[in-house]
C-alpha positions as CSV (number, residue, x, y, z in Angstrom):
1,M,1.7,-17.4,-21.9
2,A,3.0,-20.9,-22.4
3,M,5.7,-22.6,-20.4
4,T,8.0,-25.4,-21.6
5,V,9.7,-27.4,-18.8
6,R,12.3,-29.9,-20.2
7,G,14.7,-32.2,-18.4
8,K,18.2,-33.3,-19.4
9,N,19.4,-36.4,-17.4
10,I,16.3,-36.0,-15.2
11,E,12.7,-36.9,-15.4
12,V,10.5,-33.9,-14.9
13,T,7.9,-35.2,-12.3
14,P,4.5,-33.5,-12.0
15,A,5.6,-32.2,-8.5
16,L,8.8,-30.6,-10.0
17,K,6.8,-29.1,-12.9
18,D,4.2,-27.7,-10.5
19,Y,7.0,-26.2,-8.3
20,V,8.6,-24.6,-11.4
21,E,5.2,-23.1,-12.6
22,K,4.4,-21.8,-9.1
23,R,7.8,-20.1,-8.8
24,I,7.7,-18.7,-12.4
25,G,4.4,-17.1,-11.4
26,K,6.4,-14.7,-9.3
27,I,8.0,-13.4,-12.5
28,T,4.9,-13.4,-14.8
29,K,3.0,-11.1,-12.5
30,H,5.3,-8.2,-13.5
31,F,4.2,-8.3,-17.1
32,E,0.9,-8.2,-19.0
33,T,2.1,-10.2,-22.0
34,L,4.8,-12.8,-22.2
35,N,5.9,-15.2,-24.9
36,D,6.9,-18.8,-24.3
37,I,9.0,-19.3,-21.2
38,I,11.6,-22.0,-21.5
39,V,12.9,-23.8,-18.4
40,I,15.6,-26.5,-18.7
41,L,16.4,-28.7,-15.7
42,T,19.7,-30.5,-16.0
43,V,21.6,-32.9,-13.8
44,E,25.4,-33.2,-14.4
45,K,28.0,-34.7,-12.1
46,G,25.8,-34.2,-9.0
47,R,25.0,-30.6,-10.0
48,H,21.4,-29.5,-10.5
49,I,21.3,-26.8,-13.1
50,V,18.3,-24.7,-13.9
51,E,18.2,-22.4,-17.0
52,V,15.2,-20.1,-17.5
53,T,14.6,-17.9,-20.6
54,V,11.8,-15.3,-20.5
55,P,11.2,-13.3,-23.7
56,V,9.7,-9.9,-22.8
57,N,8.8,-7.3,-25.4
58,G,11.6,-8.2,-27.8
59,M,14.1,-8.6,-24.9
60,L,15.3,-11.8,-23.2
61,L,15.6,-12.2,-19.5
62,R,17.8,-15.2,-18.7
63,G,19.1,-16.8,-15.6
64,E,21.1,-19.9,-14.7
65,E,21.9,-21.4,-11.3
66,S,23.6,-24.6,-10.2
67,T,23.5,-26.2,-6.7
68,T,23.3,-29.8,-5.3
69,D,19.5,-29.5,-4.9
70,M,17.1,-28.9,-7.8
71,Y,14.6,-27.0,-5.7
72,A,17.3,-24.7,-4.4
73,S,18.5,-24.1,-7.9
74,I,15.0,-23.1,-9.0
75,D,14.6,-20.7,-6.1
76,L,18.0,-19.1,-6.8
77,V,17.3,-18.6,-10.5
78,I,13.9,-17.0,-9.8
79,D,15.6,-14.7,-7.3
80,K,18.1,-13.8,-10.0
81,L,15.4,-13.0,-12.6
82,E,13.4,-10.9,-10.1
83,K,16.5,-8.8,-9.5
84,Q,17.0,-8.3,-13.2
85,I,13.3,-7.3,-13.6
86,E,13.6,-4.9,-10.6
87,K,16.7,-3.3,-12.1
88,Y,15.0,-2.7,-15.5
89,K,11.8,-1.5,-14.0
90,T,13.8,1.0,-11.8
91,K,15.6,2.3,-14.8
92,L,12.3,2.6,-16.7
93,T,10.6,4.3,-13.8
94,R,13.4,6.9,-13.6
95,K,13.3,7.5,-17.4
96,L,9.5,7.9,-17.3
97,R,9.6,10.3,-14.3
98,N,12.2,12.4,-16.0
99,S,10.0,12.5,-19.2
100,G,6.9,13.6,-17.2
101,V,4.8,10.4,-17.3
102,L,2.7,9.9,-14.2
103,K,4.4,8.0,-11.4
104,G,1.6,5.5,-10.8
105,E,1.5,4.2,-14.4
106,V,4.9,2.5,-14.4
107,A,4.2,-0.6,-12.3
108,S,1.3,-1.8,-14.4
109,S,2.0,-0.2,-17.7
110,G,3.7,-3.2,-19.5
111,H,5.9,-0.7,-21.4
112,D,8.9,-2.1,-23.3
113,L,11.9,-2.4,-21.0
114,E,14.2,0.2,-22.4
115,V,17.9,0.0,-22.2
116,D,19.1,3.2,-23.8
117,E,20.2,4.5,-20.3
118,F,23.3,2.2,-20.6
119,K,26.4,4.0,-21.4
120,I,29.1,2.9,-23.8
121,V,32.4,3.7,-22.2
122,K,34.7,2.3,-24.8
123,T,34.6,1.6,-28.5
124,K,37.1,-0.8,-30.1
125,R,37.7,-1.2,-33.8
126,F,39.6,-4.0,-35.4
127,A,40.0,-5.6,-38.8
128,V,37.8,-8.6,-39.3
129,K,39.6,-11.4,-41.2
130,P,37.7,-14.4,-42.6
131,M,38.7,-17.6,-40.7
132,T,37.3,-20.9,-39.7
133,T,35.8,-21.6,-36.3
134,E,38.9,-23.6,-35.3
135,E,41.2,-20.6,-36.2
136,A,38.9,-18.3,-34.3
137,I,39.1,-20.5,-31.2
138,M,42.9,-20.5,-31.5
139,Q,43.0,-16.7,-31.9
140,M,40.6,-16.2,-28.9
141,N,42.8,-18.4,-26.7
142,L,45.9,-16.6,-27.9
143,I,44.6,-13.2,-26.8
144,N,43.0,-14.7,-23.7
145,H,39.5,-13.3,-24.2
146,D,36.1,-14.9,-23.3
147,F,34.7,-14.0,-26.7
148,F,35.9,-13.3,-30.2
149,V,34.2,-11.7,-33.2
150,F,35.2,-12.9,-36.7
151,T,34.0,-13.4,-40.2
152,N,33.2,-17.1,-40.8
153,A,35.1,-18.1,-43.9
154,E,32.5,-20.8,-44.7
155,T,29.3,-18.6,-44.4
156,E,30.9,-15.1,-44.9
157,D,28.8,-13.9,-42.0
158,V,30.0,-12.2,-38.8
159,N,30.0,-14.7,-35.9
160,V,30.7,-14.5,-32.2
161,L,32.6,-17.2,-30.5
162,Y,32.5,-17.4,-26.7
163,R,33.8,-19.5,-23.9
164,R,31.1,-21.2,-21.8
165,K,31.2,-21.6,-18.0
166,D,31.7,-25.4,-18.5
167,G,34.9,-24.7,-20.5
168,N,33.4,-25.5,-23.9
169,Y,32.8,-23.0,-26.7
170,G,29.6,-21.5,-28.1
171,L,29.1,-19.9,-31.5
172,I,26.5,-17.2,-32.3
173,E,25.5,-17.1,-35.9
174,P,23.2,-14.4,-37.3
175,E,19.9,-15.5,-38.8
176,F,18.4,-13.2,-41.4
């Protein structure tokens, strides 16, 4: 497992990097194999933001926290990720118990975290019209949603536009 710790508007000191690695160790003990973990430390307008992305068996665990203290933000984001891990492990445990797998195997098995227990409660269908990203932003704001699915007129691919917590917009483009 490799870990990348980057800083934006902050110098990542050895003490800060050691603290991040020590705290990330609480997460890595839950899994036998992990891909590269990415930690981004940012300082913006007095806020200390920590973003952690952990790829696990084809799935992404992601957490972001913001406080006035970098160490507090690190602690909070690790707590958030531990809750996510516990939630998925509980669901996996239930599923394996119901399928007859031995109870003791779950904690150390390293099985893929399965999400097929989630229930779809509503399906929405709509016509997808080719448009530019600017048109999509305008349409998303008109319907007052936090995301918008559209066909990008320039690339002819389906894209997802979303509103970020900072008020800006993000665009998800498929990569084939």
